[in-house]
N, C-alpha and C positions, 0 to 999 in steps of 0.2 A: 747596599742592600736593595734588592729589587722589590718594588711594591706591586702587589697583585691588584689590578684595577677591577673594581666592581662592575659586573655586567649591567648594562642599561636596559631597563624595560620600556615598553611602549604602551600607550593607552589608545584604545579605539572605541569610538561611539558608533555602534552598528545598528542600522535599521533592519528590523526583522520582516518588514512588509506587513501585509494585512493578516497573515496567519498561515497560509499554505506554505509548508517548508520548501516547496519547489520554487517559490518566488524569492528565496535568498539569492543575492547576487554572488558571483564567484569570489569577489573581493571580501564580501561578508563571510562567506564560507571559510576562506583562508584565514581570516582574522580569528574566527571562532575555533577552528581546528588547532591553531597555534597558541591559543590562550592558556594561561596558567590559572587565571581567575576570571569568572564570568558573573557579573552582577546584572540580573535581569529584572525588568519591570513586570509587575503582576499582570499586566495586559497582554503579555506574550503567551500564546496558547501552550498548554502542556504538551500537545502533540508535536509542536515545533521544538520545544525543549528536549523532548525524548530523542528526536533525530539528532539534535546538536550534541547531546550527551553521548550518544552512541558513536559519534565520529571524533569527538574531542579526545584529548589525552586522558588516560585513566587517572592521572594525578590532578587534573583540572578541578577547581572548586567552583561550585555553582551556588550562589546565594541571592535571595531576593533583595531588590533595592529598598532600603528603608530610610526614613527621615527626609530632611530638607536637601535641596540640591548640593549645598555645601558639604553635607555629611557624605553623600555618595562620592563627590569629588575627592574628599580626603581619603576614602578607601582606595580609589583608583591611583591617586598620587603615591600613597604609601606602598602599594604593590609595585608600581613602576620603580620607585627608589630602591626597592629590595631586589631589583633585577627581574621582576615578573612582567609578563605581558597581560594586561588587564583589559577587559571588554565590558562596556555597559551596553547591553542588548535591549533595545526599545522597540515597541510596536510601531509599525508604519515607518516614517522617516525621522531621524534624530532631530532635525531642525523644525519638525512639526510640533514639538513640545517645548513650551517656554522654559520648563524646568531643566531640560537637557541643554538648552542654549546657555543657561546660567552655569551649568556644570562645565561646559566647554570653555566659557569665559574664565572660570576659576582655574582650570587646568592651564589655559593659555598664559596666565600670569606667572606660572612657574617655568622651570627649565625642562619639564617633561616633554618627551616626544609624543605627539598625538596625531590622530587622523579621524575624520568623520566619514563614515561609509554610508552613502545614501541607501534608502530603502523605498520600495513602492509605497506611496501614500495610501493610508487605509481607505479614505473616501474614494479616490480614483480607482484603486485596485478592486475594491468590492463592487463598485459600479460596473466595471468591465465584466467581472464574474457574474453579475446579475443580468447582463445583457442590456445595460442601459448606456448608450453612447453619450458622450459629452462633447458634441461638436460646437463649432463656432465660438463665440465668446462664452467662457465658462468660468465657474468658480468651484474649486474643490478644496476642502479644508478639513483637517482633523482638529476638532474643537474640544478643549478641555473645560472651558467656562463659557456657557452660552450667554451669560449676562453681559459679556463684553462684545457680543456680535453687533455689527452694523446692519440692521435689518433693511434699512433703505438701500444699501449697496447690494444686499442679497436679492431684494425685490427687483432691482435693476438688472441683475445677472439673469434672473428668471425670464424677464422680458426680452433680453437680448440673446439668450442661449440656454444654458443648462446649469444646474446647481447640484452639488453633491456635498453632504456634510456628514462627518463621522462624529456622533454624539452619544452620550449615555441615554439609554432608553427612558430613564426617568425625566429627561429634559425635553422629551418630544412635545409635550403640551406647551412649554414655554416657546419652543421654536414655532409651533403652529400659531400661537397668539401673536408672536412677533411678525411673522410673514403676513398674516391677515391685517394687522395694524399698519403695515408698510404698504398696503394696497395690492397685495398679490390676490388674484382671482381665486375664490374658494373652490372653483371647479377644476383648477389646474391639476394635472396628473402628478401623483406622488408614489414613489416606491419606498418601502422600508425593508431592509435586508438584515437579518440576524445571523450570527455565526458566519460572517462573511468569509468566503474561500474555504470554509470548513466542511467536514463530512455531512453536517446537517444544515448547511446554509438554506435559508428559506426566505423568499421575498413575497410580500403582500403588496398589492397595488390598490390605490384608492385615490382620494383627492385631498387637497389642503384642508378642506372642511372636516374630512372623516378619517385621516390617517392615524390619529391617536387611538381611536377605537379599533381600527383595523389591526393595529400592532399590539393589541392587548395580549399580554403574556410574554412579550419579548423582554429579555433582560440583558444587562451588560451593555457593551458597545454595539450600536447599530449604525447603519449607513442610510441616510435619507437622500433620495434623488428626486429632484423636482424639475418638471418641464417636459418638453415634447419628446425627449429621448425615452421617457418611461413607456410611452405608447409603442415603442419598437421591441419591447421585451418578447412579444409573442414570436417574433422571427429570430431575434438575436440572442435570446437566453440560451446558453450552452452548458454551463456548469450544472444547473439544476435539471437540464433536459437530457443528460447522458442516459443511455439505455437502462442502467441498473442503479440510477441515483436513489439513494436512501434505502436500498435493499440490504438487509442484514443477511449475510451469506455465511453459512457454516462450512468451514474447511477442515475436514477430519484428517489433518496431517500435522506433523511437528512443525515448529516455527522455521526450522532449518530447511525442511522439505517444501514448505508452503510458500517460500519467498517469491518465486516467479509467479505462482498462481495468484497470490494476494496482490502483487503489484499490478497484474492485469485487471483484476477485479476493481481495484481502486481507480484505475484509469477509466473504467466505465461507470464510476460513481458509487460502487458498492462499498459496504462496510464489512470487511472480512473478519471472521472470528476463528482463530486457529485452535483446534482441539486435537491433541495427539491421541490416536486410538491404538497405536502400537509402539512398543519400545524395541530397539534392536540390541541384541546381546550376542557375544561370541558363542560359537558352538560348544556344547558340553565337553567334547573331546577334540583337541586340536590336531590329532594325528592325521586325519583326512586332508586338511588344508596344508599341513607340513609336507605330505607326500606330493600334493598337487603342485606346490611351489617348486619342489625339487624336480618334478617332472617337466615343468615349464623351462627351467634352466637347462635341463639335460636334453631337450628336444623331443620329449615324449609325445607332444601334442601338435597337431596340424592347426587346430582352431581352438580359440577360447570364445565362448558365447556368454555375454553378459545380459541378464534379463532385468537388472535394476541398478539404480545408482548405489544402493547399499552393497550389492555384490562387488561393484568396482572398488568401493572404499575398503571392503573387507580384504580383497586381494592386495591392494596397495599397502594397507597397514601391515599385512604379513610380509610383503616385500621389504618394507622399511625395517621390520624387526631383524631381517637377515642382511641388511645393508645393500639391498638390490635396488635397481631403478629401471626406467623404461628401456634401457639398452638390453636388458635381459629378456625382452620380448622379441628380440631379433629372430626372424624366421617363422614366428607364430602369427597366424592371421586372426583378426578379431571381428566378431559379429556382435551387433547390439540390437536389442529388440525394439528400441525406439529412440527418438531424438534426444530426450533428456539423458538417457544412459550413454548415448554416443558423445554428448557434450562433456559428461563426466570423464570419459576416456580421453577425449581431446585435451582436457585440462591437465592431464599428465604427460602431454607431448606425443600422443600416439593417435594416428588417424585410422579409424575402423575401416575394414575392407567391405563390410556389408551392414547396411541398415535398411530394413524393408521400405520400399518406395510406396507400398500400398498400406494395407492394414498393419498397424504396429502392435502385433500380438504374436503369440507362439505360432499360430496358423500362418500369419503373414510372413514370418521369418522362414518357416518351413517351405512356403511356396517359392521362395527365391534361393533356398539353400541347395546347392548341387549335390547329387548322389555321389557316394564315394567311388572313385575310379582308381584301381590299383596301379595303373600306369602313371596317371597324373598326380596321384596322391600317395606317395610311398609311405607316408605316415598317416594312418587311418584312424587316429584317436582324437576325440573332442573333449575338452574340459568344460564342464557346465557347473560353475560355482553359483549356488542359489540359496534361497531361504529354506528352512527346514519344512515349511508347509507348502512348498511349490507343487503345482500339479505335474502329472507325468506326461502331459501332451507333447512337450518339446523333446524330452528324452526318447519317448517311444517313436516319434516321427523321425528322429535322426537315426535310430537303430534300423528302422524300415528302409532308410536310404543307404544302408550298408556301413554306417559309421559305428565305431566302438565309442561308448560314452562313459566318461567318469563323472557321474552325477554327485557332486560334492556339496555338503552342507557348509556354506561359507559364513552363515550367520543365522541366528534364531530370532523369530519375531514372537514377542509375548504381548499379551494384552496390556495396554497402559492403564494407569489408575483412573478411576472415574473423574470427570471434570467437576468443578464446584457445583453446589446445589442450584445456584441461580441459572447456570448454563443448562443443567439437566432439565430444570423446569421449563426453560425457554424452548428446548428441543421438543418436549412432549406437548407443550401448550400452543405451539405455533408462533413462538417468538422470533423464529428465523424464517425469512422469506424464501430461502433456497438452501439446498445442501449439495455439495459437489463430491461425488464418490469417484476415486481414481483407481480402485481395485476392489475385488470381492472381499478381501480381508478388512478394508475400511468399513464396508457395510456391516459385516459380521461383528466387528469389534465395537463400532459405534452403538449398535443396538444392544450389545452386551454390556457396555459400561454406562450407557446413558438412556437407553430406551429408543423406541421408534419415533422418527420425526412425525409431527402432526400431519394430517391429511391435507391441510392448506399449504404446507411447505412444498415448493417446487423441487423435485428430485432430478438431478442431472448426473448422468453416469458417463464414464469415459469410453466404454466399449461394450460389446455384446455379453461377455462373461460377467462383467459387473452388473449389467442389466438383469441377467438371469438370477444372480444372487439377490439383487434388490427385490425382484418379483417373488422369489422364494420366501423372503421375509415379509411379504405382504405390502410392499411399497409400490406406489404408482410411479412408473418412470415417465417423466415429462420431456426430458431432453437427452439426446444422445447424438454426438457429432458424427459426421460421416468418416472422419479420420481420428483415430484414437491418440490424442495428444492433449497436453494441458492447455496450450493456446487455443486449440480447436474447441475444447470443452467450454472455455470461458466465452469464446466467440458465439458458440451455439446458445449458451444461456442468455447472452446479450440479445441475440436475434429473437429468441423466444419472448423476451421482455418487450421488444419492439412490436412483435406481432400481437401480443396481449394488449398493448396500449392501443394499437390501431383497431382491434376488435371492439374494445370497450368504448372508444371514441365514436364508433359507428353505431353503437347501441342507443336506442331511445333512453331517455333519463330514467323512466320507470324500470326498464330492464336492467340498467346498471345497478340500481339499488337492490334488485333481487338476484343479481348475479352471484354465483358461488365462487367466482374468481377472487382470490385474495392477493395481498401484497401491496406495496406502495403504489404500483401502477394503477391498481383498481381504486385505491383509496383517494387518489387525486381526482377521480371523477364522481365522488360521492358527496 
């Protein structure tokens, strides 16, 4: 009789780094994605856990670490013996925690296969994000119990170079007393950083004598930097000096549509809040789309013009219903109104023939679309699959150029449900520093479901049509990019924030206090 051998699981102790999900190493990412069970320390930020959960197996179990090191080790060993891959995810580096070292020792005494995946240390990582270099002889440590610190050694490290300690905010007074007792000069520069590498990271600078009072209100784990490196923050601070750092930006789009925009906003330091203003539904009667798909296959059209990503999806969904694919577009040329729409077409394996090189709008596309020539274009019909509320500009312009146009409703846009009350209140009371509008419908629908943004909120629009609609609704348009695209819209908002900061910096202190300019950039000068 053949015996089935039980699968062997593995155990990984994985360092999550100081908190920014982007600081996970590739090996850490692979271990987490392949895990069946993840035991995480409470010090691991929820934002990082959300990223890990989104990429891990849907069957993976996530549980907080509870009890003594031996208790956690037993959970990991039990999982491995049952054939599962188990991970203990810890903040910073695994060997920066005495409790984790004891867990590794307990696992090492068994036959379980294990590995320890390093992570960026919290003290060193946050110091770098705060713009505090640690050159020369340095000491960086993630401290769990300050009572065991050798303050004489720390004082020597400050004299020879730099010091960075990750401690609990409640232990700052004990650290101050210890440094002073060890002979550290009370005037030595100190930086205290809270929410290190997070969206709301904040650093206050002072001296050994005064840093406890300066850090009043900080909670949880903080990073203390001591020495000459603190004085270089003015030039080297990059995380907190990004153009949109701390700006709460309203993105009136669905999470699916807002992905690229939100990622760019985060890269500039903003905190995006995605609020769907429209919902996409199939047309009430599918007959038009059925005829359009049949016409595409039969060679009825010379061109298909896509004006949105939703239109691309609607056509491909209809193709899928009939068992068709990209090959059935053979002989049909494709035009797209903008880069995002073109990317959606390329995702299905087709390269568009025409994307406006100038303004990405109906007018921009018409400016580059050739008139119908009966000799060169034996088929003179264009398919225009669009939303039910689309304007007539494009269809009318094509008709003027001699083309026959089948203007087909590919999908309907309906107003989304109102957002939660706290978001509606924030919109109307100025809780958002900026709002980005990517179409006229997002303006109309946001005002309809949530009310008008407060006058202190910076209004950024993607193009002239959206600007007109915003003005009609009584909104002041502050930002409009020269090129109508999502990347350019975010770039324009970031540029506006930089200009705002420079203007405020040039103002006398009294004028700053009286300035009507709002937002995080202004508040930093008050």
